[in-house]
C-alpha positions in Angstrom: 36.2 106.2 117.9 35.0 103.6 115.4 35.2 103.8 112.2 31.2 103.2 111.5 30.3 105.6 114.0 32.6 108.3 112.8 31.2 108.1 109.5 27.5 108.3 110.8 28.3 111.5 112.6 31.0 113.5 110.0 28.2 112.5 107.2 24.7 111.7 108.0 23.8 114.3 110.5 25.0 117.7 110.7 25.3 118.0 115.0 24.1 121.3 116.3 27.0 123.0 118.1 24.5 123.2 121.4 24.4 119.6 121.2 27.7 118.8 120.9 28.7 121.2 124.1 25.8 119.3 126.2 25.7 116.0 125.2 25.9 114.8 128.9 22.7 116.1 129.5 20.9 115.2 126.0 18.8 112.4 127.5 17.5 115.0 130.2 16.0 116.9 126.8 13.6 114.0 126.6 11.6 115.9 128.8 12.1 119.0 127.4 8.7 120.6 125.8 10.6 122.7 123.7 12.0 120.0 121.5 8.4 118.2 121.1 9.0 116.9 117.6 5.0 116.4 116.8 2.8 119.3 115.1 -0.4 118.9 113.9 0.6 119.0 110.2 4.0 118.0 110.9 5.5 114.6 112.3 9.1 115.5 112.3 11.7 112.4 113.0 15.0 114.1 114.5 17.8 111.6 114.8 20.6 113.0 117.1 24.0 112.2 117.6 26.7 113.3 119.8 30.2 112.3 120.3 30.8 111.7 124.3 34.1 111.8 125.7 36.3 108.8 125.8 34.0 106.6 123.8 32.1 106.0 120.2 28.9 106.9 121.3 25.5 107.6 119.6 22.1 109.0 121.1 18.9 109.1 119.4 16.1 111.1 120.7 13.0 110.4 119.6 10.1 113.1 119.8 10.8 114.4 123.4 7.8 115.3 124.9 5.8 116.4 128.1 5.0 113.4 130.3 1.3 112.5 130.7 1.2 113.7 134.4 0.4 117.2 132.5 -1.8 116.0 130.0 -5.7 117.5 130.3 -8.1 114.6 131.4 -9.6 114.1 128.3 -6.5 113.0 126.8 -6.0 110.5 129.9 -8.4 107.7 128.9 -6.6 105.1 127.4 -6.9 101.6 128.7 -4.4 99.3 128.7 -5.8 96.1 130.4 -8.7 95.8 133.4 -7.7 93.6 136.1 -11.1 92.9 137.9 -10.4 90.9 141.4 -12.8 88.7 143.0 -13.9 91.7 144.9 -16.7 93.7 143.2 -15.3 97.0 144.9 -11.7 96.1 144.4 -11.0 96.3 140.4 -8.5 98.7 138.8 -7.6 99.5 135.2 -4.2 100.6 133.8 -4.3 103.6 131.4 -1.3 104.5 128.9 -1.8 107.5 126.7 -2.1 105.7 123.4 -4.3 103.9 121.3 -7.7 104.9 122.2 -8.8 100.8 122.5 -9.0 98.3 125.4 -5.8 96.0 125.0 -5.7 92.2 125.9 -3.1 89.9 126.9 -2.4 89.1 122.8 -2.4 92.9 121.7 0.1 95.1 122.6 0.1 98.8 123.0 2.2 101.6 121.7 4.3 103.4 124.7 3.1 107.0 123.1 1.2 109.9 124.2 -1.5 110.8 121.9 0.3 112.3 119.0 3.9 111.9 120.7 6.5 109.4 121.2 9.1 109.7 123.7 12.2 107.8 124.0 16.2 108.0 123.9 19.0 105.3 123.3 22.2 105.9 123.6 25.2 102.9 122.1 28.6 102.6 122.0 29.8 100.4 119.1 33.1 99.9 120.3 31.9 98.2 123.6 29.1 96.4 121.9 26.9 98.5 124.8 23.5 100.3 124.6 21.7 102.4 126.9 17.9 103.7 126.9 15.3 105.7 128.4 11.7 105.0 127.6 9.1 107.7 128.7 6.4 105.7 131.1 2.7 107.2 130.5 1.7 104.4 132.5 -1.0 104.9 135.3 -3.3 102.8 137.6 -7.0 103.9 138.1 -10.0 102.4 140.2 -11.9 102.8 143.2 -10.5 102.9 147.0 -6.7 103.0 145.9 -4.5 103.9 148.5 -1.0 104.1 146.5 0.2 102.4 143.7 3.7 100.6 143.7 5.6 100.2 140.6 8.7 98.2 139.9 10.7 96.6 137.3 12.8 93.6 137.4 16.0 95.1 134.8 16.8 98.9 135.0 15.3 101.1 136.8 12.8 104.3 136.8 14.0 107.7 136.9 12.1 110.2 138.2 12.6 113.7 137.5 10.4 116.8 139.4 10.4 120.4 139.0 12.0 122.0 141.5 9.4 124.6 143.2 9.5 127.0 146.3 7.0 124.4 147.9 8.5 121.4 146.2 7.6 117.7 148.1 8.6 115.1 146.3 5.4 112.9 144.8 7.2 109.8 146.0 6.1 108.4 149.3 8.8 105.8 149.5 10.9 103.5 147.2 13.8 101.2 146.8 17.1 103.4 145.4 18.9 102.0 142.3 22.2 102.8 144.4 23.3 104.8 147.0 24.4 107.3 144.7 21.4 107.5 142.7 19.2 109.8 144.5 18.5 113.4 144.8 20.9 115.0 142.3 19.9 118.0 140.2 19.2 118.1 136.5 19.6 121.5 134.8 16.9 121.9 131.9 18.4 124.0 129.1 16.5 126.7 126.9 16.7 127.6 123.4 19.6 129.7 124.0 21.5 126.8 126.0 20.6 128.8 129.3 19.2 126.8 132.4 15.5 127.1 132.6 15.2 125.2 135.7 16.3 123.1 138.2 14.5 119.3 138.7 15.7 117.0 141.2 16.1 113.4 139.8 15.9 110.2 141.7 16.3 106.6 140.5 14.2 103.9 141.9 13.7 100.1 141.4 10.7 100.5 143.2 8.4 103.3 144.1 5.4 104.4 146.0 3.1 107.4 145.0 -0.4 108.1 146.5 -3.1 107.4 144.3 -3.8 111.1 143.7 0.1 111.8 142.8 0.1 109.8 140.1 -0.9 112.7 138.1 1.0 115.2 139.5 1.9 118.1 137.5 6.0 119.0 137.1 6.9 114.8 137.4 8.2 112.7 134.8 8.8 109.2 134.9 10.9 107.3 132.7 12.0 103.5 132.7 16.2 103.1 131.9 18.6 100.8 132.0 22.5 101.3 130.9 25.2 99.8 129.1 23.6 96.5 128.5 25.0 94.3 125.6 23.6 95.3 122.3 25.2 95.1 118.9 22.3 95.7 116.4 23.8 99.8 115.6 22.4 99.3 112.1 19.1 99.2 112.5 18.6 102.1 114.9 21.1 103.8 113.4 20.3 103.9 109.6 16.5 103.6 109.9 15.9 105.3 106.6 17.4 101.7 105.0 15.6 99.1 107.2 12.0 98.1 107.4 9.8 99.2 110.2 9.6 95.5 111.5 13.6 95.2 111.4 13.7 98.6 113.3 11.5 97.0 115.7 13.2 93.5 116.0 16.1 95.9 117.1 14.2 97.5 120.0 13.1 94.1 121.1 16.4 93.3 122.1 17.1 96.4 123.8 14.3 95.8 126.6 13.9 91.7 126.4 12.4 90.3 129.2 12.1 93.5 131.0 8.3 93.8 133.0 6.7 96.3 135.0 4.6 95.3 138.1 2.2 97.6 139.1 0.2 97.2 142.5 -2.8 99.0 143.6 -2.3 99.5 147.5 -5.9 99.5 148.6 -7.7 101.4 151.8 -8.8 98.1 153.4 -5.6 96.9 153.1 -5.6 94.5 150.7 -3.1 94.4 147.5 -3.7 93.5 143.9 -1.2 93.8 141.5 -0.2 93.0 137.7 2.5 92.6 135.2 2.9 94.4 132.2 5.7 93.1 129.5 7.9 95.5 127.7 8.5 95.1 124.1 9.0 96.5 120.6 6.3 96.4 117.4 5.8 97.7 113.7 2.8 98.9 114.1 0.4 100.7 112.0 -0.7 104.5 113.0 -3.8 103.5 113.0 -3.1 100.3 115.6 -1.2 103.1 117.3 -4.7 105.8 117.8 -3.2 108.1 116.0 -4.8 110.5 113.6 -2.6 111.4 111.1 -4.5 112.9 108.3 -2.8 116.1 106.7 0.4 115.2 108.7 3.9 114.6 106.6 7.1 112.5 108.3 10.4 113.9 107.8 13.4 112.4 108.4 16.6 114.0 108.4 18.1 114.3 105.2 15.0 112.9 103.4 12.1 114.9 101.9 8.7 115.3 103.7 6.0 112.7 102.7 2.3 112.4 103.6 1.4 109.8 106.3 -1.3 107.2 106.1 -3.2 105.7 108.8 -1.6 102.1 107.1 2.1 103.3 107.4 3.9 101.4 110.1 5.9 102.6 112.8 8.2 100.8 115.2 7.1 101.4 118.8 8.3 100.3 122.1 4.7 98.6 123.4 3.1 97.4 127.0 1.3 94.3 127.3 -0.6 92.3 129.8 1.0 89.3 131.0 -1.8 86.1 130.8 
C-alpha cells in the first residue's frame, strides 16, 4: 500500500468493520436506500474508504440513493433539453432529476435526483488508475415513441434489477460490454450485514428499453468506467483542503470525453437522437435546483455548517451537444 493512501486510511477516516469486510461490494451500495445521506434537515457527505486486496485502493461513495425510476411523477419534471424535429409530432425532451429549469447546450445541469447525488469513485494511487460509477437519472419523454436506445462511447452502463417472483428484465435488447458481463447476481446487504435481496446485473455499451419501461420500478441504471488513467487523488480524497472548483476539475478528468447518445425509436419507424456530454462543474445549490433552507452540511471530521443557496458543490453534469 502506498504511504499516502495508508496515511489516509489510518488517520483521516475510521472505517466501519462491515465496510472492510464487504469492500468488494461497496459499489453496489450506491443503490441502497439505507445509506441515503440526505435528510430534510441535514446533508451529510460521507467519504467511504476501504483497502482492497493486493492494491492501495480508495473508495468514495457520495450520497447513495434511490434511482429516479422509483420517484413520484411530480419529482420527474426536470427538463435537460428539448429536441424538436422537423415533424411536429415527433419531438422529445430529455429530463433529469435535478434543477427545475430547461438546460441549453451552454448550461450544464447537475446529475442529481432532487436532493440527492449518487456516485462512487475507486482509485489506486500506486497504479494511477481510477474507476467510477455514476447514477444516471436520465430519461426521454415525448409522443409516439415505441422504445428508447441509450449508448455510451467510453465505459458502459450497469443495469441492476431487483429479482422478484415474476421477474422480467426491462431491457429489450443490448450490446454487452463483453461475453462475461451479463446476468450475474449482486447481493444487497441490510444494516446487519445480511443479504436483503438479490439483483441481476448486466453491463451494456448500448441498450434499448420500451418507452413505458424507462421508469420501471426496481431498476437502477449507472454509467461506469474501470481502471482509467488518473492521478489527481488529492483533489478528490482531501476535499476539505480543496476548493469545489478544484474538486470539479478532478471530476472532469475522470469523465472527460464521455458522451451518452439517446435515440427515440418512433412507432412510425423513424429515429431521432441527441448526444449528451458528461462533465463536471462547481455549481451553487441554487443552480443545482436544491432547496437548502434549514439544511446543514457535515463532512467527516468537521462540524456541521448551515448551507446557503450560494454555496458551491462539485457535481457531475449533463450537457446537450450543440
